[in-house]
ZAMARGU-4260 file (C-alpha; in steps of 0.2 Angstrom, whole numbers, plus 5000, padded with zeros to 4 digits):
<rodrens>
0) 5481/5579/5601 | 5464/5572/5605 | 5462/5585/5619 | 5467/5599/5606 | 5452/5594/5595
5) 5440/5591/5610 | 5445/5609/5616 | 5442/5615/5599 | 5424/5611/5601 | 5422/5593/5594
10) 5408/5583/5601 | 5416/5567/5594 | 5434/5563/5590 | 5440/5548/5581 | 5454/5536/5587
15) 5471/5536/5579 | 5468/5519/5571 | 5464/5524/5553 | 5476/5510/5547 | 5473/5498/5561
20) 5470/5482/5552 | 5481/5467/5549 | 5481/5471/5530 | 5487/5489/5532 | 5499/5485/5546
25) 5506/5471/5536 | 5514/5484/5525 | 5525/5488/5541 | 5526/5470/5547 | 5516/5475/5562
30) 5501/5463/5561 | 5504/5456/5578 | 5500/5472/5587 | 5484/5476/5578 | 5472/5471/5593
35) 5482/5480/5606 | 5485/5495/5594 | 5466/5498/5592 | 5463/5495/5611 | 5476/5507/5616
40) 5470/5520/5603 | 5453/5519/5610 | 5459/5521/5628 | 5469/5536/5624 | 5454/5545/5615
45) 5443/5540/5630 | 5455/5548/5642 | 5455/5564/5633 | 5436/5564/5632 | 5435/5561/5651
50) 5447/5575/5655 | 5437/5588/5644 | 5420/5581/5650 | 5426/5584/5668 | 5429/5602/5664
55) 5413/5604/5654 | 5400/5591/5660 | 5386/5600/5651 | 5394/5595/5635 | 5400/5577/5636
60) 5413/5571/5623 | 5413/5555/5614 | 5425/5544/5604 | 5422/5535/5587 | 5433/5521/5582
65) 5441/5525/5566 | 5440/5511/5553 | 5449/5516/5537 | 5448/5508/5520 | 5465/5499/5519
70) 5476/5501/5504 | 5467/5486/5495 | 5451/5486/5485 | 5438/5473/5481 | 5432/5482/5465
75) 5448/5487/5456 | 5461/5475/5449 | 5479/5479/5453 | 5484/5469/5437 | 5483/5477/5420
80) 5484/5460/5412 | 5469/5452/5422 | 5455/5464/5427 | 5447/5449/5437 | 5462/5448/5449
85) 5461/5455/5467 | 5475/5456/5480 | 5462/5454/5494 | 5446/5444/5496 | 5430/5448/5505
90) 5433/5435/5518 | 5450/5442/5522 | 5444/5460/5524 | 5429/5454/5535 | 5441/5445/5546
95) 5453/5460/5547 | 5440/5472/5551 | 5432/5461/5564 | 5449/5460/5573 | 5450/5479/5572
100) 5433/5482/5579 | 5436/5470/5593 | 5451/5480/5599 | 5441/5496/5597 | 5426/5490/5607
105) 5437/5483/5621 | 5445/5500/5622 | 5429/5508/5626 | 5423/5517/5610 | 5406/5525/5609
110) 5403/5524/5590 | 5411/5516/5575 | 5416/5527/5560 | 5419/5518/5544 | 5428/5532/5534
115) 5436/5538/5518 | 5427/5525/5508 | 5434/5524/5491 | 5427/5507/5487 | 5410/5503/5493
120) 5413/5485/5493 | 5426/5487/5506 | 5414/5497/5516 | 5401/5483/5514 | 5414/5471/5521
125) 5417/5482/5536 | 5398/5483/5539 | 5397/5464/5538 | 5411/5463/5550 | 5403/5475/5562
130) 5387/5464/5562 | 5397/5448/5563 | 5407/5454/5579 | 5391/5459/5588 | 5382/5444/5583
135) 5396/5433/5589 | 5399/5442/5606 | 5381/5446/5610 | 5385/5464/5614 | 5373/5478/5610
140) 5378/5485/5593 | 5386/5502/5593 | 5380/5516/5582 | 5389/5516/5565 | 5394/5531/5555
145) 5398/5529/5536 | 5409/5541/5526 | 5413/5540/5507 | 5426/5550/5498 | 5424/5557/5481
150) 5440/5558/5471 | 5437/5573/5459 | 5423/5584/5452 | 5415/5569/5444 | 5407/5566/5461
155) 5412/5548/5461 | 5422/5537/5472 | 5438/5529/5466 | 5428/5513/5462 | 5416/5523/5451
160) 5400/5525/5461 | 5391/5542/5463 | 5387/5547/5481 | 5368/5543/5478 | 5373/5525/5472
165) 5385/5524/5488 | 5370/5528/5499 | 5359/5515/5491 | 5372/5502/5492 | 5375/5505/5511
170) 5358/5509/5517 | 5356/5491/5524 | 5369/5496/5537 | 5356/5506/5546 | 5369/5519/5550
175) 5367/5533/5562 | 5375/5545/5550 | 5380/5544/5532 | 5391/5557/5524 | 5407/5563/5514
180) 5425/5567/5519 | 5442/5570/5512 | 5447/5572/5493 | 5439/5589/5490 | 5437/5606/5499
185) 5421/5612/5506 | 5417/5623/5491 | 5419/5609/5478 | 5410/5596/5489 | 5394/5605/5492
190) 5384/5600/5477 | 5388/5581/5480 | 5385/5583/5499 | 5368/5591/5495 | 5363/5576/5483
195) 5367/5564/5497 | 5358/5574/5510 | 5342/5575/5499 | 5342/5556/5498 | 5348/5551/5515
200) 5333/5548/5527 | 5344/5549/5543 | 5357/5561/5549 | 5371/5567/5538 | 5389/5573/5541
205) 5403/5581/5531 | 5421/5584/5535 | 5430/5591/5520 | 5449/5595/5517 | 5455/5613/5519
210) 5453/5616/5501 | 5462/5606/5486 | 5480/5602/5489 | 5493/5614/5482 | 5508/5611/5472
215) 5518/5606/5488 | 5504/5594/5494 | 5499/5606/5507 | 5482/5614/5510 | 5479/5633/5509
220) 5463/5636/5518 | 5465/5644/5535 | 5452/5643/5548 | 5443/5659/5542 | 5442/5653/5524
225) 5437/5635/5529 | 5424/5641/5541 | 5416/5653/5528 | 5414/5639/5516 | 5406/5628/5529
230) 5395/5643/5534 | 5388/5642/5516 | 5381/5624/5520 | 5375/5629/5537 | 5365/5644/5530
235) 5356/5632/5519 | 5351/5620/5533 | 5361/5606/5527 | 5372/5601/5542 | 5370/5589/5556
240) 5388/5584/5560 | 5403/5594/5553 | 5421/5593/5555 | 5437/5593/5545 | 5449/5581/5536
245) 5466/5584/5528 | 5474/5601/5531 | 5462/5605/5546 | 5468/5609/5564 | 5459/5612/5580
250) 5459/5630/5575 | 5448/5626/5560 | 5436/5616/5571 | 5435/5631/5583 | 5432/5643/5569
255) 5418/5632/5562 | 5409/5630/5579 | 5409/5649/5582 | 5403/5653/5564 | 5388/5641/5563
260) 5382/5641/5581 | 5366/5651/5576 | 5362/5642/5560 | 5348/5630/5558 | 5351/5612/5559
265) 5346/5600/5545 | 5329/5591/5550 | 5326/5573/5547 | 5315/5570/5532 | 5298/5563/5533
270) 5298/5544/5529 | 5286/5539/5515 | 5272/5527/5521 | 5275/5516/5505 | 5294/5517/5501
275) 5300/5510/5484 | 5314/5499/5479 | 5331/5507/5477 | 5345/5498/5468 | 5362/5503/5462
280) 5377/5499/5451 | 5389/5514/5448 | 5373/5524/5448 | 5357/5523/5457 | 5341/5514/5450
285) 5325/5519/5458 | 5311/5507/5455 | 5296/5518/5457 | 5278/5518/5449 | 5283/5532/5438
290) 5299/5523/5432 | 5288/5510/5424 | 5293/5492/5418 | 5312/5487/5420 | 5320/5475/5408
295) 5331/5462/5416 | 5343/5456/5403 | 5344/5437/5402 | 5358/5435/5390 | 5371/5432/5403
300) 5361/5417/5410 | 5368/5400/5405 | 5349/5395/5403 | 5345/5410/5393 | 5358/5411/5380
305) 5366/5396/5371 | 5379/5408/5364 | 5384/5414/5382 | 5384/5396/5388 | 5396/5390/5375
310) 5408/5404/5378 | 5408/5401/5397 | 5410/5383/5395 | 5425/5387/5384 | 5432/5400/5397
315) 5431/5413/5384 | 5428/5427/5396 | 5432/5442/5385 | 5419/5436/5372 | 5407/5432/5386
320) 5409/5450/5392 | 5404/5456/5374 | 5387/5447/5376 | 5385/5457/5392 | 5389/5474/5384
325) 5377/5471/5370 | 5363/5470/5383 | 5368/5487/5390 | 5367/5494/5372 | 5350/5487/5370
330) 5343/5496/5385 | 5343/5483/5398 | 5339/5491/5415 | 5346/5477/5426 | 5358/5462/5422
335) 5354/5444/5426 | 5369/5432/5429 | 5367/5414/5431 | 5381/5401/5430 | 5372/5385/5435
340) 5379/5371/5424 | 5386/5354/5426 | 5401/5357/5416 | 5409/5372/5426 | 5411/5377/5444
345) 5397/5389/5446 | 5404/5397/5461 | 5421/5401/5454 | 5413/5406/5437 | 5401/5418/5446
350) 5415/5426/5456 | 5427/5428/5441 | 5414/5436/5430 | 5407/5447/5443 | 5425/5454/5446
355) 5426/5457/5427 | 5409/5465/5426 | 5412/5478/5440 | 5428/5484/5431 | 5418/5488/5415
360) 5410/5505/5418 | 5396/5502/5405 | 5391/5486/5413 | 5394/5491/5431 | 5383/5506/5430
365) 5368/5494/5431 | 5361/5484/5445 | 5365/5466/5445 | 5353/5451/5448 | 5363/5437/5456
370) 5354/5421/5449 | 5357/5404/5456 | 5348/5389/5464 | 5364/5386/5474 | 5366/5398/5489
375) 5386/5397/5489 | 5385/5403/5471 | 5373/5418/5476 | 5385/5422/5491 | 5400/5422/5480
380) 5392/5435/5468 | 5387/5446/5483 | 5405/5446/5489 | 5411/5454/5473 | 5398/5468/5468
385) 5398/5485/5477 | 5381/5490/5471 | 5364/5485/5478 | 5360/5468/5469 | 5345/5457/5468
390) 5346/5439/5474 | 5336/5427/5462 | 5330/5418/5472 | 5325/5410/5488 | 5308/5401/5493
395) 5300/5391/5506 | 5304/5375/5497 | 5317/5370/5510 | 5306/5376/5525 | 5304/5391/5535
400) 5321/5390/5544 | 5332/5390/5529 | 5321/5403/5520 | 5323/5415/5534 | 5342/5411/5536
405) 5344/5416/5517 | 5333/5431/5519 | 5343/5437/5534 | 5359/5435/5524 | 5352/5445/5510
410) 5348/5459/5522 | 5366/5458/5529 | 5374/5459/5511 | 5362/5473/5507 | 5352/5465/5493
415) 5334/5464/5487 | 5327/5447/5484 | 5316/5437/5473 | 5304/5426/5482 | 5298/5411/5471
420) 5281/5405/5474 | 5286/5388/5481 | 5283/5380/5497 | 5287/5364/5506 | 5274/5355/5495
425) 5280/5362/5478 | 5277/5375/5465 | 5262/5386/5465 | 5252/5383/5449 | 5234/5390/5453
430) 5229/5408/5458 | 5225/5402/5475 | 5242/5394/5478 | 5251/5408/5471 | 5243/5421/5482
435) 5243/5409/5498 | 5262/5406/5497 | 5267/5424/5493 | 5257/5431/5507 | 5264/5418/5519
440) 5282/5422/5513 | 5278/5441/5515 | 5271/5439/5532 | 5286/5429/5538 | 5299/5441/5531
445) 5290/5456/5539 | 5286/5447/5556 | 5302/5438/5559 | 5315/5449/5551 | 5307/5466/5548
450) 5313/5464/5530 | 5311/5480/5520 | 5295/5477/5511 | 5301/5487/5496 | 5316/5475/5494
455) 5304/5460/5491 | 5301/5454/5473 | 5288/5440/5470 | 5290/5428/5456 | 5273/5420/5455
460) 5278/5407/5442 | 5275/5410/5424 | 5269/5393/5417 | 5267/5386/5400 | 5250/5389/5392
465) 5241/5382/5376 | 5249/5364/5379 | 5233/5355/5374 | 5230/5350/5392 | 5215/5359/5400
470) 5222/5361/5417 | 5236/5373/5409 | 5224/5384/5400 | 5222/5397/5415 | 5240/5398/5419
475) 5243/5415/5411 | 5228/5424/5418 | 5231/5416/5435 | 5248/5424/5435 | 5241/5441/5431
480) 5227/5440/5443 | 5238/5433/5457 | 5250/5448/5454 | 5236/5460/5456 | 5229/5452/5472
485) 5247/5451/5480 | 5250/5469/5475 | 5234/5475/5484 | 5238/5465/5500 | 5257/5466/5502
490) 5263/5484/5503 | 5278/5490/5493 | 5282/5474/5484 | 5288/5471/5466 | 5285/5457/5454
495) 5296/5448/5441 | 5294/5433/5430 | 5303/5423/5417 | 5293/5425/5401 | 5300/5411/5391
500) 5291/5398/5401 | 5274/5405/5395 | 5277/5400/5377 | 5288/5384/5380 | 5276/5374/5370
505) 5281/5383/5354 | 5300/5381/5354 | 5307/5385/5337 | 5293/5398/5333 | 5303/5413/5340
510) 5292/5426/5332 | 5276/5419/5339 | 5284/5417/5356 | 5290/5435/5355 | 5272/5440/5351
515) 5265/5430/5365 | 5277/5438/5378 | 5274/5456/5372 | 5255/5453/5373 | 5257/5445/5390
520) 5266/5460/5397 | 5253/5472/5389 | 5241/5464/5401 | 5252/5460/5416 | 5261/5476/5418
525) 5245/5486/5423 | 5242/5472/5436 | 5259/5476/5444 | 5272/5466/5435 | 5286/5479/5435
530) 5301/5469/5429 | 5304/5453/5419 | 5319/5443/5413 | 5319/5446/5394 | 5330/5448/5379
535) 5332/5467/5378 | 5328/5473/5361 | 5319/5457/5356 | 5301/5461/5362 | 5290/5469/5349
540) 5278/5482/5354 | 5260/5478/5356 | 5256/5488/5340 | 5270/5480/5330 | 5260/5463/5330
545) 5247/5460/5317 | 5229/5461/5323 | 5225/5443/5320 | 5240/5437/5330 | 5236/5449/5344
550) 5218/5443/5345 | 5223/5424/5345 | 5237/5426/5358 | 5226/5437/5370 | 5213/5424/5370
555) 5225/5410/5376 | 5233/5422/5388 | 5217/5428/5396 | 5209/5411/5393 | 5193/5419/5386
560) 5184/5418/5370 | 5166/5419/5364 | 5166/5401/5359 | 5178/5393/5371 | 5189/5386/5357
565) 5203/5398/5358 | 5217/5385/5363 | 5212/5374/5348 | 5212/5389/5337 | 5229/5395/5343
570) 5237/5378/5341 | 5230/5377/5323 | 5237/5395/5320 | 5254/5390/5327 | 5255/5375/5315
575) 5252/5387/5300 | 5266/5398/5306 | 5277/5383/5308 | 5272/5375/5291 | 5265/5389/5280
580) 5256/5384/5264 | 5268/5381/5249 | 5259/5393/5238 | 5247/5405/5248 | 5235/5415/5238
585) 5242/5431/5231 | 5231/5442/5241 | 5232/5432/5257 | 5242/5440/5272 | 5256/5431/5280
590) 5251/5420/5295 | 5262/5431/5306 | 5268/5449/5304 | 5278/5459/5316 | 5284/5476/5312
595) 5302/5481/5316 | 5305/5492/5331 | 5321/5498/5340 | 5326/5493/5358 | 5322/5511/5363
600) 5305/5511/5356 | 5301/5494/5364 | 5307/5501/5381 | 5297/5517/5379 | 5282/5506/5375
605) 5283/5495/5391 | 5287/5511/5402 | 5271/5518/5395 | 5260/5504/5402 | 5255/5511/5419
610) 5250/5501/5434 | 5231/5501/5438 | 5232/5491/5454 | 5235/5501/5470 | 5239/5495/5488
615) 5231/5504/5503 | 5234/5489/5515 | 5243/5493/5531 | 5260/5486/5534 | 5263/5470/5543
620) 5272/5474/5559 | 5287/5464/5565 | 5286/5453/5581 | 5292/5460/5597 | 5311/5459/5597
625) 5312/5457/5578 | 5311/5476/5574 | 5325/5484/5564 | 5329/5500/5575 | 5329/5517/5566
630) 5343/5524/5576 | 5341/5542/5570 | 5323/5542/5576 | 5326/5533/5593 | 5317/5543/5606
635) 5321/5543/5625 | 5328/5554/5639 | 5344/5563/5635 | 5352/5560/5652 | 5367/5572/5649
640) 5372/5572/5667 | 5372/5553/5668 | 5381/5551/5652 | 5394/5564/5657 | 5397/5555/5674
645) 5401/5538/5665 | 5413/5547/5653 | 5422/5555/5667 | 5424/5539/5676 | 5432/5531/5660
650) 5416/5521/5657 | 5407/5519/5640 | 5389/5525/5640 | 5377/5512/5632 | 5373/5513/5614
655) 5355/5519/5618 | 5362/5533/5630 | 5374/5539/5616 | 5360/5539/5603 | 5347/5547/5614
660) 5360/5561/5618 | 5364/5565/5600 | 5346/5563/5594 | 5342/5576/5607 | 5356/5588/5602
665) 5354/5586/5583 | 5337/5592/5584 | 5343/5608/5592 | 5361/5612/5586 | 5374/5607/5573
670) 5387/5595/5581 | 5405/5594/5578 | 5418/5581/5573 | 5437/5583/5574 | 5449/5588/5561
675) 5464/5580/5552 | 5473/5568/5564 | 5486/5565/5551 | 5488/5583/5547 | 5490/5587/5566
680) 5503/5573/5568 | 5513/5579/5553 | 5515/5596/5562 | 5525/5587/5575 | 5539/5584/5563
685) 5542/5566/5570 | 5557/5555/5564 | 5560/5536/5564 | 5565/5535/5582 | 5549/5544/5587
690) 5538/5531/5579 | 5548/5517/5586 | 5549/5523/5604 | 5555/5510/5617 | 5543/5496/5612
695) 5549/5495/5594 | 5567/5502/5596 | 5574/5485/5591 | 5562/5482/5577 | 5572/5475/5562
700) 5560/5467/5549 | 5565/5466/5531 | 5553/5469/5516 | 5551/5458/5501 | 5565/5468/5492
705) 5577/5465/5506 | 5576/5483/5512 | 5574/5486/5531 | 5556/5491/5535 | 5554/5509/5541
710) 5540/5514/5553 | 5541/5532/5550 | 5523/5538/5544 | 5514/5523/5553 | 5504/5536/5563
715) 5494/5522/5572 | 5510/5516/5581 | 5511/5533/5590 | 5497/5526/5602 | 5512/5516/5609
720) 5527/5527/5606 | 5519/5544/5609 | 5503/5541/5619 | 5503/5558/5628 | 5504/5567/5612
725) 5490/5558/5604 | 5479/5561/5619 | 5483/5579/5620 | 5478/5581/5601 | 5461/5574/5605
730) 5459/5586/5619 | 5463/5600/5607 | 5449/5596/5596 | 5437/5592/5611 | 5440/5609/5618
</rodrens>
């Protein structure tokens, strides 16, 4: 079957290992054969590749190890009663995927295809497993291909993400290709694929079904119809790799190859010099200069909401979720979650609440900020959320080694990160210390890890002003000036800050505190502060605050007045707000007046504040050996003959040789994947005895219901029972 596809024109065929994990094979009581199944599956496909490459050495054929999604999901609960329940954990998935990858690599695969992704968190676990395997073995990492599946015309995965949000969530994988497969036919899929191709900075692929399934579960698009639909993509210059999924045969691939052979290939987009942060929930969130200020909702933080803390301490999760929902209604852009408390297990609470949140669409559509001073709590949150999160926070406080370890893990989980202005000596309070520590952190991240600069967020420590202590007077303006200086010197970074610290001296005077926070943002946002942890809907607009309060607050925030007595003046004013005269003169205005405004109006006001500080600095380059390789732009000799000779001998070309070959080809022509392996196997009309073969003829396991386990339909087992058939199907596609 592999040969059939190779003979149909496929450059790459996938192994017959879609269900090759202990989790999927556990449904057939076949966990024990998983390693050998994957190794054998890879060897059969490599044999087919060798035979076809020998006949056509000018066009070597390659094998991608097929890694399917399993039948379980990290983002959706199988329980109607408990939306936080999952029947698999992140760690279990990572271990299962790692075992599968081990067998595939030992069998000689050239690439890894993580495909038919219906839950991005499962995909992220597979990516993590790939990295873990190559870190542990010390082998050179193979190129990775990622493929999502959208379930209907909403353009979303089963777990609810748009294709754009999926791409942002897995961008950290540094994949060779990212694309879409299955679910829809080519005609229905084009708009969603184009959205992905427009966002993807690397190579793209698509392998649709042969139309939508008919009433009998079959597919009606013959090779001519299917290839005409694919031609519509090719004429628009959208294709790099193309193949087929359910309902497609070697004849479909051959028809596509013939139809698109003269069409232009999709070109790699030009990379921006200064990229901007991309986050995601169910939907993408682009933190650009044009997008303006982002509200990070603080109400799901045990330190930010007494109400939320009381509910969590009492394990009232449904009511705690209502607090979360309210922030979404009040226009929060990002949601902060913190469960650091002496009364509960923060790690357990973080995991449970994250699993609840990802099942609530109005909450899950937003990016999450996983907030804790305890790394195990942070990691627990990252293992539960499919979108691209922000980790809040890490710092140099425990030293460079631990700082870089945490940052490296943030990269592997695909998260942006808040860097606190702390070092081994303590918290940065002055302008000079804020700048020094943040610049040092930035340089370390760039030089030692090649950390994406756009995923770095600095919190320069908002500290309390107007305390009566002279050394605190400049804390507000020092923060603003430090943000501006760091923005000028550290390309692409963002800034955040906890506003409540600024006004901590005035606890109980909530209106005065809100006014101080709003006026602080009025001056800090133009300097570069583009997000902050706030109470959405609780910040008045600058113009909502009476002129007297604005003037007094600005003086203490900027630490500047004509007579230098602004702190004393503000403290006196605060006392008036706290204890107004018993009977003020009839004509006198109230000590503090704030007009009402809606959350939408407040958000629009903050977004209207434009940054005035720009960065023209050059990027800090990573140290030699620390670079993150852009596999799609790797340039080197193509060495087609050398690669073909290795494949013919049953050897595996090096990852660099594979990448150089395809990077060369993809600049000249559209390349081809195979078609529906399952579809082609179904055409053989196999029965139970065919699946058992000699190796499993005496298999007699009983399931949990006391029923004998049937092996019919477990296509992966055919690498043992029907190896020649599987190899020949691969060859069909290759030719």
